[in-house]
N, C-alpha and C positions, 0 to 999 in steps of 0.2 A: 270664904271669899269666893265670889263667882268668877268664872273664867274671864268675862269681859273686864271686870274690875282689876284683875291681876294684870292684864295687858295694859290697861289705862295707867295703872300705878307704875308699871315698869317703864312705859314711855315717858311719864312725868319725871322719873328719876334720870332717864337718859337725857332728857331736855335740860335738867339741872346740871348734869355733868358736862354737857356740851355748851353750857352757858347761853341757852336760848330759851324762849318761851315754849310751853307745851302747845300742842296743836289745838285748834278750835274744837274738833270733835271731842277730844279728851277733856277740855275745860267745860264743855257743855255737859258731858257725862258727870263730871265732878259736881256740877251745880245740882244735879238731880239725885245724887247718891251720897249718903251720909259718910260712908267709909272713905270714898274717894275724895270727898270734900275735906275731911280731916287730914288725909294724906297730903292733899294739895297745900293745905294750910301749914302743915309741918314742914313741907319742902320750901314753901315761901319764907317761913321763919328762918330756916337753915340758910337759905340764900341771902336773906337780909343780914344775918349774923356774919356770914362769910364776906359779904361785900363791905361790912363795917370794919372788919379786921384789916389793919395795914399789912401790906406785903413786906417781908423782910428784904433788905437790900443785899444782893449777892455780890461778893467781891469780884471785881473784873477779872483777876487772875484765875479764880476758881471757875468762873463762867467760861473763860477761854479754854481752860484745860478740859472742862466737861464737853464743850463744843468740839474740840480736837479729838477727844476720845470717841465721841459719837460719830464723827465723820470717818474716823479710822475703822470703827466697827461696821458702819454702813458700807464702806469701800471693800472691806474684807468679805462681807456676805452678799454683796450685790451681784446679780447675774449680769453677764456681759450683754450688750445690746444685741449682738448677733452671735449666737452660739457657734463655735467652730464645729466642723465636721468631726465625727468620732474617729479615733485612731483606727487605721486599717480600712477606712472607707474606700480608698482607691483600689486596694487588692480585692475587696468584696465586690466592688462595681465591675471590675474586669472578670472576676469569677462568675458573677451572675450574668454578665453580658456575653460571655463566650459561647454558651450553648445556643441562645437565640441567634447570635451572629452566624454561627456555623449552620444553623437550620434555615436561615433566611433564603439562601438559594434553593433549597428543597421546597420551601413554602411557595416561593415565586414560581418555580417550575411546575409544582402540583397544580396551582391555580391556573396557570397558562394552559396546562394540559386539559384540565376540566373544561375551561372555556372553549378550547379548540375542538375537543372530541364531542362535547355537547352540541356545538354548532354543527359539526359534521353529521352527528347521529340524528339530530332533529331538523336538519335542513329541509327535507321534503315535506315534513308533517306540520311544521310550525312556520308561520310567516316570518320573514326576515326582520321586520320591525319589532316583533315580540321577542325574537331571539336577541336582537341588539339591546333591547331594554332589559331583559333578564340578565344578559351578560354584564351590562353596566351596573346593575344592582348587585350582582354577585361580586364584581370587581371592587365596588365601593365597600361592601361588607367585609371582604377579605382584606382590603387595604386598611380599613378601620380597625379590624381586630389585630393586625400586625402593628399598626401605630399604637394601639392601646397596650399591646404587649411590650413594645420597646419603650413607650413612655412611662410605664410603671417600673421599669428596671432600676432607675436611680432610687426610687422610693423603697423598693424591696431591699436594695443594698444598704441604704441608710438604716432602715429598721433592723436589719440583721446585724450590722455593725454596732448599733446601740444596744441590741439585746446581748451581744457578746461582751460589750463594755459593762453592762449591768451585772453580768454573771461574774466578772472578775472583781468589780468594785463593790464593797459592801454598801 
């Protein structure tokens, strides 16, 4: 059986199981292919036989018990809508936040010193407008990197706490 025929026949079986008609391209292929036409005819005969069979009546008590068991199983395995933060996330956040928070004054002082001394050093050689523009770009870049650093801290803490949780739980 060729590769296209296998796919067509598989989709026809899926359509039968889903209680819908096969797609138009598959039916068109079945008209031009003897093997797929025979498969389609077999499936149509099976569908007609299944449709002709009466469905057994299920006792209401049994249906209710099955429904209750299914709901209980779904409730036990369902994921919560919003996963809670992992255990130890707060401690991890403080631990990860401590170093950058202690370094923040150093970072600010360093950038202020760079701006001040660069302006003093280049004051006579570079026009004031160029110095101001360069200083503004430097301040924006430094501020952006600090914001990125502090903005990523909660994510790092959560990933670290989840990693530790996975190490403990099988």
